[in-house]
Residue, then its C-alpha position, 0 to 999 in steps of 0.5 A: x176829103x176832096x183830094x186832087x191828084x196831080x197828073x204831070x208825071x203821067x203826062x210828061x214823064x216816060x221813066x220811073x216817075x211815070x211808072x211809080x205815079x201810075x202804080x201808086x194812084x192805081x192802088x190808091x183809087x182802088x183802096x181809098x173810098x173815103x176820099x173824093x178824088x179828081x185829076x188836074x190835067x194841065x196839057x195842051x194836047x189833052x193826052x187822056x191816054x196817059x191816065x186812061x187806065x186809071x179812069x177804068x179803076x174808078x170814075x173820077x172827075x177830070x179837069x183838063x187845062x189845055x195849056x202847056x204845063x210850063x206856061x201854067x207853072x210860070x203863072x203860078x210862080x210869078x203871078x200867083x195865079x190861077x189858084x187851085x180852087x179857081x181851077x178845081x172848085x173846093x179842094x181839101x188837099x192837092x197831092x203833087x206827084x212831081x215837084x211843083x205847087x200851085x197857089x191855093x186859097x185854103x187847100x193844103x198841098x202835099x209835094x212828093x220829094x224823090x231826092x235832093x241830089x242838088x243839095x247833097x252833091x252839087x259838085x257832081x252835077x253841071x252848074x246849070x242843072x243845080x240852079x234849075x233843080x234848086x229853083x224848082x224845089x224852092x218854088x215848091x217849098x214856098x207852098x208845100x204844107x206837107x211832103x211825101x219823101x220816098x225814103x227815110x234817108x231823103x227825109x233826113x236830108x230834107x231836115x238837115x239840109x233844107x231845115x224842113x220840120x220833120x213833122x211835115x214830112x211823111x215817108x212813103x217808099x215805092x214798090x216795083x213794077x210787076x213787069x219785072x220778074x224772073x225769066x223761066x225760059x233761059x234759052x228764049x231769053x238768050x236768043x232775045x238778047x242775042x238778036x236785040x243787042x248782039x249779046x253772046x258773052x256773060x255780062x255785068x249790068x248798070x242801069x241809070x244816067x251816065x253821069x258823074x253823080x252815079x259814079x259811072x267813072x268809078x265803075x269803069x275803073x273798077x271794071x279795069x281792076x277786075x281785068x287785073x284780078x283775072x276776072x276777064x270773061x264778063x262784058x259790062x253793059x251800061x244802059x241809060x241816057x247820056x249825062x255829065x259823064x258820057x263824053x268822059x266815059x267814051x274817052x275812057x273806052x278809047x284810051x284803054x281799048x275797051x270798046x269791044x267789052x264795055x257797051x254804052x247802050x243809051x236809053x231803052x224804052x222802059x215798057x218794051x221788055x228789053x230792060x226786063x231781059x237785060x236784068x234777067x240775063x245779067x250775071x250781076x247788077x251794079x249801082x255804085x251811086x254817090x247819092x240816091x233818093x230812092x233807087x228803083x233799078x236795084x229792086x227791078x234787078x232783084x225782081x228779075x232774080x239777079x244778084x245786086x251790088x250797091x253803094x253804101x250811101x244815102x238811101x241805097x242800103x235802105x232800099x235794098x234792105x240787106x238783100x244786096x252786097x254793099x260797096x264803098x263808092x269812093x273806093x274803086x277797089x271796093x267796087x271791083x271786090x264786090x263784083x268779083x265776090x258775087x261773080x265767084x261765089x255761087x252760094x252767095x249769088x243764090x242767097x242774094x237772089x233769094x233775099x232780093x225776091x223776098x225784099x221785092x215782095x215786101x215793097x208792094x204798091x198796095x202797102x204804099x197806098x195804105x201808107x198814103x191813106x193813113x197820111x191822108x187821115x193824119x192831114x185831115x185831122x189838122x184841117 
């Protein structure tokens, strides 16, 4: 088949969407020699550096459209123009790594769905974000022939809440960026954490948006409950971009005098190595989200050899695969109990570390690429 790979996450994202797209494409280009690949790059500034490393894996045709992506997306949605074929020539399949879809003449469109939080827990999001997320999703659904869901839980949500035919949805789980790995020099790690963040005390770590849908406020309340249980030697670090719970979290710290023990670090450059150090240095990592389509931070923490506590909701049990302690995100006491159990039980901690490293080995990018190639063959039979 002639397969066009979407590069929007590679060019415009700096987070997990970019990393997951890059690693899947890299393995796919190295593995699949039956299909002819090309890149569609919609970018006013022609930032080829965003995907240059992929071109070293395999020589693929690159079609650059020197316009802002939002302009082209608007034309797709409101003018039904230009068609994919007008931009690329003959195409059999457009593999969309983000959530958008161009008009086509005959090409099939396969859209990646990383979660549908605005459909599952809209009450946890700002109203304007719900409207935006739903608008983008429905625009893509009007043209999508197939979907790549990042988890079985996401596929089930799409069937139940959006009425998508399950035969059109394929599940492709993500691997873990190889930059996340255990640290062998603990003294050097401690020195880096002290210099970079001023960390001197043992700590619990959360990584993700500081938003209500991530249950940040439940985590803060659970941390206070740990104090009541006498588990008071640990600080709490929350790493992630400000979101719907940011102001409320700041007020909570001030109200309870916790500014010296709970640290809102904000966003951290994902490729700097700082995040790897924070994972590796944590006594445990906690992810009490109400919903996740597929959650990379627990797996990244496991890859760094750190025990993990996660919510028992949506895709999280599927993601961790029995390698983490599950808690009830609706119950602050359950969150506190899970954290306290992991911190107090050395045997359990080591068991979770061992299971976590094994789980990460199962979720490798080569296996994800092999799954995509198998899906291509199924789609090809339907052309």
